[in-house]
N, C-alpha and C positions, 0 to 999 in steps of 0.2 A: 503494499499499499504505500509507503514511504517512496519507492522509486516512481509510482504513478503520479504521485502528487509533484516531484520534482520535474516530470516530465511536462506535466499540465501548467505548472508554473512556469517553466521555461518557454514553452508555446504560448502562452497566454504575454509573457512579456515581449516575446518575439514580436507578436502581432499587434498589441495593444500599445505598446511603448513606440511605436512608428508615428512620427510626427503626422504623415497624412492620415492617418487613423484617427488620431486626437482631433486634429483639425476639421476633418469631416463629420465627425461625431458630434462636435458643437456645431458647426455650420450647417450641417446638412439639413435639420427640420426649418431652419430659416429659408435655405435655398428651395426647399420643397414648397414651403407656404408663397415665398415671392414667385415661384413659376406658375402657381395656381391663381393667386391673387391679382397680379399685376396685369395679366391680359383681360380679366374680368373687369377690372377698372378703366382700362383703356377702351374697351367695347362698349361700356355704358357711356363714358363721356362723350365718344365720338359719334352716339346716336342722338344726342342732344343738338348738336350743332351741324350745320351743313357746311361743307369745306368747299372752298371756291379755287379752282384752279383755271390759268389762263393759258390757252394754246396759242403761241405765236406763229403765224403762218401756216397754220394746219388746213390741207385743202376742205373744200366744202364737203364733199361727199364722205370723206372720213369723219369730218366734225360731226355730221348727221346720224351717222351709223355709230360712233362712240358715244354721243351724249346721253341717249335714252339708258344705256347700260349703267353709266356713272351715276344718273340722278336716281336709279334704284339703289345706289350705294350711298347715297345723299352726299354726293361730290358735283357741285356745280361747274360745269365746265364752260367758259367764257372764251369766245372767239376774239382775240386781240390783234387789232389791225394797225394799232399804234406802234411805235418803235420799241426797241428793247430797253433803252433806257428809262422810258416812261413805265413800262412793265417793271422794271427793278425798282422803281421809286414806290411803286404801288405794294408791292411785296413787303418792301421796308415800312410802308405805313400799316401794312396789316389788312389790306382790301382784299387780298387774295392770298392762298398758302404758297403757291409754286407757280412756275412758269413753263 
């Protein structure tokens, strides 16, 4: 029985004394919680607002095909006919999310 205890203690120390094991044992539950909670928070916050994106120089047929699919995702696609500098300033002001 004494030998069994020594072997068990040796194997436990070899496994549990490893830094990665200790760190993951402590951080593991937090990482699992974050992986399940963060996507939920992101999805609920994005449902409440409509995201506006400007399409610079998009051909009209492509714009008409893509727009209904994006509206279903609550993304408003804007046909931007002005210059890129004006679009950049609108993004910085917060009028729309991307170009």
